[in-house]
py3Dmol code that shows the C-alpha trace and the ligand (Angstrom):
import py3Dmol

protein = """\
ATOM      1  CA  MET A   1      16.192 -10.690 -49.143  1.00  0.00           C
ATOM      2  CA  SER A   2      14.036  -9.849 -52.105  1.00  0.00           C
ATOM      3  CA  ALA A   3      13.642  -6.355 -53.406  1.00  0.00           C
ATOM      4  CA  ALA A   4       9.960  -6.456 -52.481  1.00  0.00           C
ATOM      5  CA  ALA A   5      10.695  -7.363 -48.861  1.00  0.00           C
ATOM      6  CA  SER A   6      13.151  -4.493 -48.401  1.00  0.00           C
ATOM      7  CA  THR A   7      10.812  -1.912 -49.897  1.00  0.00           C
ATOM      8  CA  PRO A   8       9.385   0.244 -47.130  1.00  0.00           C
ATOM      9  CA  GLU A   9       5.622   0.063 -46.781  1.00  0.00           C
ATOM     10  CA  LEU A  10       4.072   2.692 -49.011  1.00  0.00           C
ATOM     11  CA  PRO A  11       1.483   5.021 -47.580  1.00  0.00           C
ATOM     12  CA  ALA A  12      -2.066   4.404 -48.797  1.00  0.00           C
ATOM     13  CA  PRO A  13      -2.841   6.442 -51.896  1.00  0.00           C
ATOM     14  CA  ALA A  14      -4.664   9.673 -51.234  1.00  0.00           C
ATOM     15  CA  PRO A  15      -8.349   9.360 -52.117  1.00  0.00           C
ATOM     16  CA  THR A  16      -9.283  10.837 -55.447  1.00  0.00           C
ATOM     17  CA  GLY A  17     -12.798  12.029 -56.108  1.00  0.00           C
ATOM     18  CA  GLN A  18     -15.697  10.296 -54.350  1.00  0.00           C
ATOM     19  CA  ALA A  19     -14.431   7.727 -51.863  1.00  0.00           C
ATOM     20  CA  LEU A  20     -16.448   4.537 -51.551  1.00  0.00           C
ATOM     21  CA  THR A  21     -17.081   4.135 -47.843  1.00  0.00           C
ATOM     22  CA  GLY A  22     -19.513   2.044 -45.848  1.00  0.00           C
ATOM     23  CA  PRO A  23     -21.958   3.333 -43.274  1.00  0.00           C
ATOM     24  CA  ALA A  24     -20.495   5.018 -40.209  1.00  0.00           C
ATOM     25  CA  LEU A  25     -22.171   2.569 -37.829  1.00  0.00           C
ATOM     26  CA  THR A  26     -21.277  -1.119 -38.103  1.00  0.00           C
ATOM     27  CA  SER A  27     -22.036  -4.210 -36.000  1.00  0.00           C
ATOM     28  CA  LEU A  28     -25.387  -2.860 -34.881  1.00  0.00           C
ATOM     29  CA  ALA A  29     -26.900  -5.421 -32.503  1.00  0.00           C
ATOM     30  CA  LEU A  30     -29.771  -6.434 -34.787  1.00  0.00           C
ATOM     31  CA  ALA A  31     -27.984  -5.896 -38.119  1.00  0.00           C
ATOM     32  CA  ARG A  32     -25.698  -8.900 -37.725  1.00  0.00           C
ATOM     33  CA  ALA A  33     -26.079 -12.072 -39.784  1.00  0.00           C
ATOM     34  CA  GLU A  34     -24.034 -15.063 -40.863  1.00  0.00           C
ATOM     35  CA  VAL A  35     -26.473 -17.413 -42.560  1.00  0.00           C
ATOM     36  CA  ASP A  36     -26.979 -17.097 -46.326  1.00  0.00           C
ATOM     37  CA  ARG A  37     -30.692 -16.405 -46.929  1.00  0.00           C
ATOM     38  CA  CYS A  38     -30.614 -18.564 -50.096  1.00  0.00           C
ATOM     39  CA  ALA A  39     -33.511 -16.810 -51.820  1.00  0.00           C
ATOM     40  CA  HIS A  40     -32.925 -19.021 -54.874  1.00  0.00           C
ATOM     41  CA  LEU A  41     -34.090 -22.081 -52.899  1.00  0.00           C
ATOM     42  CA  ARG A  42     -37.408 -20.657 -51.696  1.00  0.00           C
ATOM     43  CA  ASN A  43     -39.377 -22.064 -54.626  1.00  0.00           C
ATOM     44  CA  ASP A  44     -37.398 -25.307 -54.988  1.00  0.00           C
ATOM     45  CA  LEU A  45     -39.988 -27.677 -53.509  1.00  0.00           C
ATOM     46  CA  ASP A  46     -37.783 -30.782 -53.877  1.00  0.00           C
ATOM     47  CA  TRP A  47     -34.934 -29.099 -52.015  1.00  0.00           C
ATOM     48  CA  LEU A  48     -37.313 -27.780 -49.332  1.00  0.00           C
ATOM     49  CA  ASP A  49     -38.842 -31.255 -48.801  1.00  0.00           C
ATOM     50  CA  ALA A  50     -35.388 -32.835 -48.559  1.00  0.00           C
ATOM     51  CA  ALA A  51     -34.200 -30.150 -46.114  1.00  0.00           C
ATOM     52  CA  TRP A  52     -37.301 -30.645 -43.935  1.00  0.00           C
ATOM     53  CA  SER A  53     -36.741 -34.415 -43.785  1.00  0.00           C
ATOM     54  CA  GLU A  54     -33.100 -33.956 -42.733  1.00  0.00           C
ATOM     55  CA  PRO A  55     -32.673 -34.371 -38.937  1.00  0.00           C
ATOM     56  CA  ALA A  56     -29.740 -31.904 -38.919  1.00  0.00           C
ATOM     57  CA  THR A  57     -32.081 -29.119 -40.082  1.00  0.00           C
ATOM     58  CA  ARG A  58     -32.731 -26.554 -37.313  1.00  0.00           C
ATOM     59  CA  VAL A  59     -36.173 -25.036 -36.739  1.00  0.00           C
ATOM     60  CA  LEU A  60     -36.627 -21.831 -34.749  1.00  0.00           C
ATOM     61  CA  VAL A  61     -40.156 -21.510 -33.376  1.00  0.00           C
ATOM     62  CA  VAL A  62     -41.442 -17.954 -32.841  1.00  0.00           C
ATOM     63  CA  GLU A  63     -44.686 -17.052 -31.086  1.00  0.00           C
ATOM     64  CA  GLY A  64     -45.808 -13.495 -30.407  1.00  0.00           C
ATOM     65  CA  GLY A  65     -42.334 -12.159 -31.216  1.00  0.00           C
ATOM     66  CA  GLN A  66     -40.620 -14.490 -28.737  1.00  0.00           C
ATOM     67  CA  ALA A  67     -38.319 -17.480 -29.199  1.00  0.00           C
ATOM     68  CA  LEU A  68     -36.688 -19.854 -26.717  1.00  0.00           C
ATOM     69  CA  CYS A  69     -33.180 -18.832 -25.677  1.00  0.00           C
ATOM     70  CA  ASP A  70     -30.666 -20.498 -23.404  1.00  0.00           C
ATOM     71  CA  PHE A  71     -29.345 -17.846 -21.027  1.00  0.00           C
ATOM     72  CA  GLY A  72     -27.643 -20.414 -18.787  1.00  0.00           C
ATOM     73  CA  ALA A  73     -24.549 -20.916 -20.929  1.00  0.00           C
ATOM     74  CA  GLU A  74     -21.615 -18.510 -21.070  1.00  0.00           C
ATOM     75  CA  HIS A  75     -23.018 -17.027 -24.268  1.00  0.00           C
ATOM     76  CA  ALA A  76     -26.776 -16.826 -24.855  1.00  0.00           C
ATOM     77  CA  ARG A  77     -27.959 -19.025 -27.727  1.00  0.00           C
ATOM     78  CA  LEU A  78     -31.163 -19.839 -29.568  1.00  0.00           C
ATOM     79  CA  ILE A  79     -32.948 -23.135 -28.923  1.00  0.00           C
ATOM     80  CA  PHE A  80     -33.834 -24.941 -32.151  1.00  0.00           C
ATOM     81  CA  VAL A  81     -35.905 -28.096 -32.632  1.00  0.00           C
ATOM     82  CA  GLU A  82     -35.650 -30.818 -35.265  1.00  0.00           C
ATOM     83  CA  PRO A  83     -38.258 -30.709 -38.047  1.00  0.00           C
ATOM     84  CA  ALA A  84     -39.787 -33.977 -36.731  1.00  0.00           C
ATOM     85  CA  SER A  85     -40.565 -32.376 -33.362  1.00  0.00           C
ATOM     86  CA  ALA A  86     -41.610 -28.938 -34.699  1.00  0.00           C
ATOM     87  CA  PRO A  87     -45.194 -27.843 -33.962  1.00  0.00           C
ATOM     88  CA  ASP A  88     -47.722 -27.030 -36.689  1.00  0.00           C
ATOM     89  CA  GLY A  89     -47.533 -23.490 -38.044  1.00  0.00           C
ATOM     90  CA  VAL A  90     -46.438 -21.304 -40.941  1.00  0.00           C
ATOM     91  CA  ARG A  91     -42.944 -22.368 -41.939  1.00  0.00           C
ATOM     92  CA  PHE A  92     -40.301 -20.185 -43.622  1.00  0.00           C
ATOM     93  CA  LEU A  93     -36.778 -20.833 -44.879  1.00  0.00           C
ATOM     94  CA  LEU A  94     -34.247 -18.640 -43.049  1.00  0.00           C
ATOM     95  CA  GLY A  95     -31.218 -19.919 -44.963  1.00  0.00           C
ATOM     96  CA  VAL A  96     -28.301 -22.299 -45.075  1.00  0.00           C
ATOM     97  CA  ASP A  97     -25.030 -21.917 -43.157  1.00  0.00           C
ATOM     98  CA  GLU A  98     -21.495 -22.676 -44.357  1.00  0.00           C
ATOM     99  CA  ASP A  99     -21.767 -26.249 -43.024  1.00  0.00           C
ATOM    100  CA  GLN A 100     -24.850 -26.739 -45.256  1.00  0.00           C
ATOM    101  CA  VAL A 101     -27.198 -26.836 -42.259  1.00  0.00           C
ATOM    102  CA  ALA A 102     -30.632 -25.482 -43.235  1.00  0.00           C
ATOM    103  CA  TYR A 103     -32.531 -23.172 -40.866  1.00  0.00           C
ATOM    104  CA  PHE A 104     -36.276 -22.706 -40.879  1.00  0.00           C
ATOM    105  CA  GLY A 105     -38.433 -20.381 -38.831  1.00  0.00           C
ATOM    106  CA  LEU A 106     -41.881 -21.459 -37.769  1.00  0.00           C
ATOM    107  CA  SER A 107     -44.695 -19.282 -36.498  1.00  0.00           C
ATOM    108  CA  GLY A 108     -46.392 -21.487 -33.923  1.00  0.00           C
ATOM    109  CA  PRO A 109     -46.630 -22.457 -30.249  1.00  0.00           C
ATOM    110  CA  LEU A 110     -43.308 -22.364 -28.381  1.00  0.00           C
ATOM    111  CA  PRO A 111     -41.981 -25.729 -27.164  1.00  0.00           C
ATOM    112  CA  GLU A 112     -41.713 -26.305 -23.407  1.00  0.00           C
ATOM    113  CA  PRO A 113     -38.289 -25.166 -22.103  1.00  0.00           C
ATOM    114  CA  ALA A 114     -36.245 -28.278 -21.318  1.00  0.00           C
ATOM    115  CA  ASP A 115     -33.444 -26.755 -19.217  1.00  0.00           C
ATOM    116  CA  ALA A 116     -33.291 -24.348 -16.292  1.00  0.00           C
ATOM    117  CA  GLY A 117     -31.566 -21.559 -18.231  1.00  0.00           C
ATOM    118  CA  VAL A 118     -34.021 -21.693 -21.145  1.00  0.00           C
ATOM    119  CA  ARG A 119     -36.946 -19.272 -21.457  1.00  0.00           C
ATOM    120  CA  ALA A 120     -38.883 -17.296 -24.025  1.00  0.00           C
ATOM    121  CA  ALA A 121     -37.335 -13.929 -24.917  1.00  0.00           C
ATOM    122  CA  TYR A 122     -38.006 -10.999 -27.215  1.00  0.00           C
ATOM    123  CA  LEU A 123     -35.517  -9.869 -29.836  1.00  0.00           C
ATOM    124  CA  ARG A 124     -34.964  -6.636 -27.884  1.00  0.00           C
ATOM    125  CA  GLU A 125     -33.578  -8.617 -24.924  1.00  0.00           C
ATOM    126  CA  ALA A 126     -31.893 -11.576 -26.619  1.00  0.00           C
ATOM    127  CA  GLY A 127     -30.620  -9.886 -29.798  1.00  0.00           C
ATOM    128  CA  PRO A 128     -27.576  -8.135 -28.287  1.00  0.00           C
ATOM    129  CA  LEU A 129     -26.551 -11.244 -26.288  1.00  0.00           C
ATOM    130  CA  LEU A 130     -26.605 -13.703 -29.196  1.00  0.00           C
ATOM    131  CA  SER A 131     -23.867 -14.588 -31.685  1.00  0.00           C
ATOM    132  CA  ASP A 132     -23.933 -12.972 -35.140  1.00  0.00           C
ATOM    133  CA  ARG A 133     -25.511 -16.154 -36.532  1.00  0.00           C
ATOM    134  CA  ASP A 134     -28.266 -16.358 -33.940  1.00  0.00           C
ATOM    135  CA  ALA A 135     -28.972 -12.601 -33.864  1.00  0.00           C
ATOM    136  CA  GLY A 136     -29.498 -12.597 -37.631  1.00  0.00           C
ATOM    137  CA  LEU A 137     -31.692 -15.701 -37.560  1.00  0.00           C
ATOM    138  CA  LEU A 138     -33.841 -14.306 -34.751  1.00  0.00           C
ATOM    139  CA  ALA A 139     -34.335 -10.903 -36.424  1.00  0.00           C
ATOM    140  CA  HIS A 140     -35.290 -12.629 -39.691  1.00  0.00           C
ATOM    141  CA  ALA A 141     -37.638 -15.112 -38.003  1.00  0.00           C
ATOM    142  CA  VAL A 142     -39.352 -12.534 -35.768  1.00  0.00           C
ATOM    143  CA  ALA A 143     -39.941 -10.203 -38.734  1.00  0.00           C
ATOM    144  CA  LEU A 144     -41.543 -12.954 -40.827  1.00  0.00           C
ATOM    145  CA  SER A 145     -43.477 -14.415 -37.904  1.00  0.00           C
ATOM    146  CA  ASN A 146     -44.927 -10.991 -37.008  1.00  0.00           C
ATOM    147  CA  TRP A 147     -45.991 -10.558 -40.620  1.00  0.00           C
ATOM    148  CA  HIS A 148     -47.636 -13.978 -40.913  1.00  0.00           C
ATOM    149  CA  GLU A 149     -49.438 -13.465 -37.588  1.00  0.00           C
ATOM    150  CA  THR A 150     -50.832 -10.094 -38.699  1.00  0.00           C
ATOM    151  CA  PHE A 151     -51.242  -9.941 -42.486  1.00  0.00           C
ATOM    152  CA  THR A 152     -53.446 -12.966 -42.957  1.00  0.00           C
ATOM    153  CA  HIS A 153     -55.969 -11.631 -45.483  1.00  0.00           C
ATOM    154  CA  CYS A 154     -55.882 -10.171 -48.979  1.00  0.00           C
ATOM    155  CA  PRO A 155     -55.964  -6.356 -48.896  1.00  0.00           C
ATOM    156  CA  ARG A 156     -57.838  -6.370 -52.234  1.00  0.00           C
ATOM    157  CA  CYS A 157     -60.707  -8.793 -51.635  1.00  0.00           C
ATOM    158  CA  GLY A 158     -60.461  -9.846 -47.983  1.00  0.00           C
ATOM    159  CA  ALA A 159     -59.958 -13.567 -48.635  1.00  0.00           C
ATOM    160  CA  PRO A 160     -57.502 -15.472 -46.401  1.00  0.00           C
ATOM    161  CA  THR A 161     -54.122 -15.715 -48.170  1.00  0.00           C
ATOM    162  CA  ASP A 162     -51.724 -18.682 -48.373  1.00  0.00           C
ATOM    163  CA  PRO A 163     -47.950 -18.566 -47.753  1.00  0.00           C
ATOM    164  CA  PHE A 164     -45.653 -19.365 -50.676  1.00  0.00           C
ATOM    165  CA  ALA A 165     -41.972 -18.855 -51.584  1.00  0.00           C
ATOM    166  CA  SER A 166     -41.135 -20.753 -48.399  1.00  0.00           C
ATOM    167  CA  GLY A 167     -43.012 -18.255 -46.280  1.00  0.00           C
ATOM    168  CA  HIS A 168     -41.468 -15.130 -47.832  1.00  0.00           C
ATOM    169  CA  ALA A 169     -44.681 -14.165 -49.612  1.00  0.00           C
ATOM    170  CA  ARG A 170     -48.440 -14.796 -49.465  1.00  0.00           C
ATOM    171  CA  ARG A 171     -50.868 -15.268 -52.353  1.00  0.00           C
ATOM    172  CA  CYS A 172     -54.605 -14.710 -52.578  1.00  0.00           C
ATOM    173  CA  PRO A 173     -56.425 -17.841 -53.845  1.00  0.00           C
ATOM    174  CA  VAL A 174     -59.299 -15.713 -55.222  1.00  0.00           C
ATOM    175  CA  ASP A 175     -57.526 -13.027 -57.305  1.00  0.00           C
ATOM    176  CA  ALA A 176     -53.967 -14.477 -57.348  1.00  0.00           C
ATOM    177  CA  SER A 177     -52.486 -11.214 -56.024  1.00  0.00           C
ATOM    178  CA  GLU A 178     -49.124 -11.645 -54.313  1.00  0.00           C
ATOM    179  CA  HIS A 179     -48.154  -9.947 -51.066  1.00  0.00           C
ATOM    180  CA  PHE A 180     -44.735  -9.477 -49.518  1.00  0.00           C
ATOM    181  CA  PRO A 181     -43.566  -8.818 -45.949  1.00  0.00           C
ATOM    182  CA  ARG A 182     -44.307  -5.296 -44.758  1.00  0.00           C
ATOM    183  CA  VAL A 183     -41.291  -3.236 -43.710  1.00  0.00           C
ATOM    184  CA  ASP A 184     -41.997   0.288 -42.462  1.00  0.00           C
ATOM    185  CA  PRO A 185     -39.012   2.640 -42.853  1.00  0.00           C
ATOM    186  CA  ALA A 186     -38.433   4.948 -39.915  1.00  0.00           C
ATOM    187  CA  MET A 187     -35.721   7.536 -39.507  1.00  0.00           C
ATOM    188  CA  ILE A 188     -33.828   8.451 -36.351  1.00  0.00           C
ATOM    189  CA  VAL A 189     -31.476  11.414 -36.186  1.00  0.00           C
ATOM    190  CA  LEU A 190     -28.889  12.973 -33.920  1.00  0.00           C
ATOM    191  CA  VAL A 191     -29.025  16.750 -34.452  1.00  0.00           C
ATOM    192  CA  THR A 192     -26.076  18.843 -33.314  1.00  0.00           C
ATOM    193  CA  ASP A 193     -25.782  22.626 -33.074  1.00  0.00           C
ATOM    194  CA  ASP A 194     -22.827  24.893 -33.928  1.00  0.00           C
ATOM    195  CA  ALA A 195     -21.257  24.111 -30.528  1.00  0.00           C
ATOM    196  CA  ASP A 196     -21.529  20.365 -31.267  1.00  0.00           C
ATOM    197  CA  ARG A 197     -24.180  19.914 -28.593  1.00  0.00           C
ATOM    198  CA  ALA A 198     -26.692  17.084 -29.133  1.00  0.00           C
ATOM    199  CA  LEU A 199     -30.458  17.546 -29.255  1.00  0.00           C
ATOM    200  CA  LEU A 200     -32.134  15.077 -26.879  1.00  0.00           C
ATOM    201  CA  ALA A 201     -35.851  14.908 -26.268  1.00  0.00           C
ATOM    202  CA  ARG A 202     -38.369  13.123 -24.087  1.00  0.00           C
ATOM    203  CA  ASN A 203     -41.417  11.689 -25.803  1.00  0.00           C
ATOM    204  CA  ALA A 204     -44.643  12.740 -24.105  1.00  0.00           C
ATOM    205  CA  MET A 205     -45.490   9.055 -23.470  1.00  0.00           C
ATOM    206  CA  TRP A 206     -42.170   8.213 -21.776  1.00  0.00           C
ATOM    207  CA  PRO A 207     -41.467   8.283 -18.047  1.00  0.00           C
ATOM    208  CA  GLU A 208     -39.527  11.131 -16.454  1.00  0.00           C
ATOM    209  CA  HIS A 209     -35.784  11.362 -17.228  1.00  0.00           C
ATOM    210  CA  ARG A 210     -35.909   9.090 -20.292  1.00  0.00           C
ATOM    211  CA  VAL A 211     -34.571  10.839 -23.403  1.00  0.00           C
ATOM    212  CA  SER A 212     -33.431   9.933 -26.895  1.00  0.00           C
ATOM    213  CA  ILE A 213     -32.792  11.447 -30.274  1.00  0.00           C
ATOM    214  CA  LEU A 214     -35.678  12.344 -32.591  1.00  0.00           C
ATOM    215  CA  ALA A 215     -37.367   9.666 -34.681  1.00  0.00           C
ATOM    216  CA  GLY A 216     -40.401   9.102 -36.852  1.00  0.00           C
ATOM    217  CA  PHE A 217     -41.830   7.117 -39.720  1.00  0.00           C
ATOM    218  CA  VAL A 218     -40.991   7.980 -43.306  1.00  0.00           C
ATOM    219  CA  GLU A 219     -44.281   9.016 -44.915  1.00  0.00           C
ATOM    220  CA  ALA A 220     -45.633   7.822 -48.261  1.00  0.00           C
ATOM    221  CA  GLY A 221     -43.931   9.501 -51.189  1.00  0.00           C
ATOM    222  CA  GLU A 222     -41.152  10.940 -49.017  1.00  0.00           C
ATOM    223  CA  SER A 223     -37.401  10.308 -48.942  1.00  0.00           C
ATOM    224  CA  ALA A 224     -35.698   9.363 -45.675  1.00  0.00           C
ATOM    225  CA  GLU A 225     -33.754  12.662 -45.754  1.00  0.00           C
ATOM    226  CA  GLN A 226     -36.982  14.634 -46.225  1.00  0.00           C
ATOM    227  CA  ALA A 227     -38.497  12.742 -43.296  1.00  0.00           C
ATOM    228  CA  VAL A 228     -35.528  13.744 -41.122  1.00  0.00           C
ATOM    229  CA  ALA A 229     -35.989  17.446 -41.884  1.00  0.00           C
ATOM    230  CA  ARG A 230     -39.784  17.278 -41.495  1.00  0.00           C
ATOM    231  CA  GLU A 231     -39.820  15.359 -38.201  1.00  0.00           C
ATOM    232  CA  VAL A 232     -37.160  17.560 -36.586  1.00  0.00           C
ATOM    233  CA  ALA A 233     -39.030  20.711 -37.658  1.00  0.00           C
ATOM    234  CA  GLU A 234     -42.411  19.333 -36.537  1.00  0.00           C
ATOM    235  CA  GLU A 235     -41.209  18.174 -33.139  1.00  0.00           C
ATOM    236  CA  THR A 236     -38.757  20.962 -32.189  1.00  0.00           C
ATOM    237  CA  SER A 237     -39.076  23.786 -34.800  1.00  0.00           C
ATOM    238  CA  ILE A 238     -35.386  23.270 -35.639  1.00  0.00           C
ATOM    239  CA  ASP A 239     -34.291  23.485 -39.293  1.00  0.00           C
ATOM    240  CA  VAL A 240     -31.537  21.041 -40.200  1.00  0.00           C
ATOM    241  CA  THR A 241     -28.907  20.801 -42.941  1.00  0.00           C
ATOM    242  CA  ALA A 242     -26.158  18.279 -43.772  1.00  0.00           C
ATOM    243  CA  VAL A 243     -28.402  15.240 -43.271  1.00  0.00           C
ATOM    244  CA  THR A 244     -25.966  12.315 -43.384  1.00  0.00           C
ATOM    245  CA  TYR A 245     -26.771   8.601 -43.366  1.00  0.00           C
ATOM    246  CA  GLN A 246     -25.119   6.614 -40.558  1.00  0.00           C
ATOM    247  CA  GLY A 247     -26.453   3.053 -40.873  1.00  0.00           C
ATOM    248  CA  SER A 248     -29.573   0.963 -40.401  1.00  0.00           C
ATOM    249  CA  GLN A 249     -30.907  -1.984 -38.506  1.00  0.00           C
ATOM    250  CA  PRO A 250     -34.130  -3.975 -38.635  1.00  0.00           C
ATOM    251  CA  TRP A 251     -36.484  -3.285 -35.742  1.00  0.00           C
ATOM    252  CA  PRO A 252     -39.221  -5.873 -36.344  1.00  0.00           C
ATOM    253  CA  MET A 253     -41.300  -4.820 -33.362  1.00  0.00           C
ATOM    254  CA  PRO A 254     -43.479  -5.230 -35.253  1.00  0.00           C
ATOM    255  CA  GLN A 255     -42.111  -4.262 -38.685  1.00  0.00           C
ATOM    256  CA  SER A 256     -39.769  -1.257 -38.800  1.00  0.00           C
ATOM    257  CA  LEU A 257     -36.433  -0.627 -40.459  1.00  0.00           C
ATOM    258  CA  MET A 258     -34.554   2.067 -38.542  1.00  0.00           C
ATOM    259  CA  LEU A 259     -32.506   4.402 -40.774  1.00  0.00           C
ATOM    260  CA  GLY A 260     -29.960   6.333 -38.705  1.00  0.00           C
ATOM    261  CA  PHE A 261     -28.801   9.878 -39.566  1.00  0.00           C
ATOM    262  CA  ARG A 262     -26.795  12.823 -38.286  1.00  0.00           C
ATOM    263  CA  ALA A 263     -27.877  16.372 -39.081  1.00  0.00           C
ATOM    264  CA  ALA A 264     -26.733  19.909 -38.298  1.00  0.00           C
ATOM    265  CA  ALA A 265     -28.766  22.777 -36.869  1.00  0.00           C
ATOM    266  CA  PRO A 266     -26.884  25.912 -37.970  1.00  0.00           C
ATOM    267  CA  GLY A 267     -27.222  29.263 -36.194  1.00  0.00           C
ATOM    268  CA  ALA A 268     -28.769  29.918 -32.806  1.00  0.00           C
ATOM    269  CA  GLN A 269     -32.173  28.338 -33.304  1.00  0.00           C
ATOM    270  CA  GLU A 270     -34.736  28.272 -30.539  1.00  0.00           C
ATOM    271  CA  ILE A 271     -36.298  24.911 -29.628  1.00  0.00           C
ATOM    272  CA  LYS A 272     -40.104  24.987 -29.600  1.00  0.00           C
ATOM    273  CA  VAL A 273     -41.481  21.535 -28.884  1.00  0.00           C
ATOM    274  CA  ASP A 274     -44.669  20.055 -30.282  1.00  0.00           C
ATOM    275  CA  ALA A 275     -46.220  19.383 -26.872  1.00  0.00           C
ATOM    276  CA  ASN A 276     -48.456  16.615 -28.238  1.00  0.00           C
ATOM    277  CA  GLU A 277     -45.491  14.447 -29.110  1.00  0.00           C
ATOM    278  CA  ILE A 278     -42.490  15.829 -27.195  1.00  0.00           C
ATOM    279  CA  ALA A 279     -42.568  16.676 -23.483  1.00  0.00           C
ATOM    280  CA  GLU A 280     -39.186  18.417 -23.456  1.00  0.00           C
ATOM    281  CA  ALA A 281     -36.095  18.863 -25.633  1.00  0.00           C
ATOM    282  CA  SER A 282     -32.705  20.465 -24.952  1.00  0.00           C
ATOM    283  CA  TRP A 283     -29.143  20.767 -26.220  1.00  0.00           C
ATOM    284  CA  TYR A 284     -26.513  18.835 -24.274  1.00  0.00           C
ATOM    285  CA  SER A 285     -22.741  19.100 -24.416  1.00  0.00           C
ATOM    286  CA  ARG A 286     -20.807  15.930 -23.676  1.00  0.00           C
ATOM    287  CA  GLU A 287     -19.965  17.259 -20.214  1.00  0.00           C
ATOM    288  CA  GLU A 288     -23.598  18.131 -19.499  1.00  0.00           C
ATOM    289  CA  LEU A 289     -24.734  14.686 -20.658  1.00  0.00           C
ATOM    290  CA  THR A 290     -22.136  12.952 -18.482  1.00  0.00           C
ATOM    291  CA  ALA A 291     -23.243  14.952 -15.436  1.00  0.00           C
ATOM    292  CA  ALA A 292     -26.961  14.432 -16.122  1.00  0.00           C
ATOM    293  CA  ILE A 293     -26.535  10.668 -16.415  1.00  0.00           C
ATOM    294  CA  ALA A 294     -24.384  10.526 -13.286  1.00  0.00           C
ATOM    295  CA  SER A 295     -27.000  12.462 -11.287  1.00  0.00           C
ATOM    296  CA  GLY A 296     -29.820  10.251 -12.595  1.00  0.00           C
ATOM    297  CA  SER A 297     -31.665  13.158 -14.232  1.00  0.00           C
ATOM    298  CA  LEU A 298     -31.266  11.597 -17.722  1.00  0.00           C
ATOM    299  CA  ARG A 299     -31.481   8.029 -18.966  1.00  0.00           C
ATOM    300  CA  LEU A 300     -30.504   7.046 -22.511  1.00  0.00           C
ATOM    301  CA  PRO A 301     -31.857   4.266 -24.781  1.00  0.00           C
ATOM    302  CA  PRO A 302     -30.432   0.729 -24.393  1.00  0.00           C
ATOM    303  CA  PRO A 303     -27.403  -0.508 -26.399  1.00  0.00           C
ATOM    304  CA  VAL A 304     -29.631  -2.693 -28.618  1.00  0.00           C
ATOM    305  CA  SER A 305     -31.063   0.477 -30.189  1.00  0.00           C
ATOM    306  CA  ILE A 306     -29.536   2.387 -33.080  1.00  0.00           C
ATOM    307  CA  ALA A 307     -30.313   5.529 -31.047  1.00  0.00           C
ATOM    308  CA  HIS A 308     -27.784   4.435 -28.405  1.00  0.00           C
ATOM    309  CA  ARG A 309     -25.150   3.755 -31.038  1.00  0.00           C
ATOM    310  CA  ILE A 310     -25.635   7.102 -32.806  1.00  0.00           C
ATOM    311  CA  ILE A 311     -25.459   9.007 -29.508  1.00  0.00           C
ATOM    312  CA  GLU A 312     -22.353   6.999 -28.611  1.00  0.00           C
ATOM    313  CA  SER A 313     -20.673   7.828 -31.932  1.00  0.00           C
ATOM    314  CA  TRP A 314     -21.152  11.525 -31.132  1.00  0.00           C
ATOM    315  CA  TYR A 315     -20.183  11.121 -27.448  1.00  0.00           C
ATOM    316  CA  GLY A 316     -16.873   9.520 -28.524  1.00  0.00           C
ATOM    317  CA  THR A 317     -16.717   6.652 -26.063  1.00  0.00           C
ATOM    318  CA  GLU A 318     -18.946   4.115 -24.358  1.00  0.00           C
ATOM    319  CA  LEU A 319     -22.050   5.724 -22.897  1.00  0.00           C
ATOM    320  CA  PRO A 320     -22.234   5.573 -19.106  1.00  0.00           C
ATOM    321  CA  GLY A 321     -25.858   4.478 -18.613  1.00  0.00           C
ATOM    322  CA  SER A 322     -29.091   3.418 -20.275  1.00  0.00           C
ATOM    323  CA  TRP A 323     -32.755   2.529 -19.674  1.00  0.00           C
TER     324      TRP A 323
END
"""
ligand_1 = """\
1
ZN
Zn -57.747 -11.320 -52.957
"""
view = py3Dmol.view(width=600, height=400)
view.addModel(protein, "pdb")
view.setStyle({"model": 0}, {"cartoon": {"style": "trace"}})
view.addModel(ligand_1, "xyz")
view.setStyle({"model": 1}, {"stick": {}})
view.zoomTo()
view.show()
């Protein structure tokens, strides 16, 4: 037996100074990916032509935010087509997997479903059911497809723009200005009080019983942390401290990036809701939340949302129900 083998396992060294840690929330349903985006290939026209003439290349067609998915198999999966049978439309390189298979997205008419279990689905429905590879490809393709379907003209001169960089940018043929996919940052925050109760609110546009944590868009010239404090104060008159980043996931419906936070509401602050935006807001202990969900008086956001995951991380275990 070697000296190394008989040495008892040493405890991990105590952290010194600032520890390098990742976000608190991992494996968010729409923040999974496996395929290398290969940005360096987006302007390599020879490589792109060769990839498009390769029958093994997979093309994911997206129309109106939907793609074909096979829900009949044990695990849901995306339906791809070969380049030769892809419809006309704006094409974009999604990446190359570890087997050197290239993936393209295409914004165009969906093919006819060939099998009984195959139908068009939105990212919100299919995303959580797909593998890491397919969830990442679908989020990427839906985000770019939404952008190409919407941002078709130059914001400077109004001329129709042309895709370039394999569909990851558009250029104006009149003034040569270049335009990149729009991503709108939005923050979402779980606020807790001194008793570790969570602040849940119902948006004025939501049906009865549906609640979530507070959210809003980050405004121009504002940090995400400033947006957290501003939105919580605007919507509930609560002042927060200790704003802490939890994780993010794309929410391309049509073009958001959700930035998740926790924040503290110190002292006994009174909730005063902005009635235009928030119908009601209250503090809930874990026990109160459990009872409210069991009685049907509260319904929480679905597991695909970062809201669900942040609430769950506070709750401590799997949440009992959702929209
Ligand atoms: Zn222009």
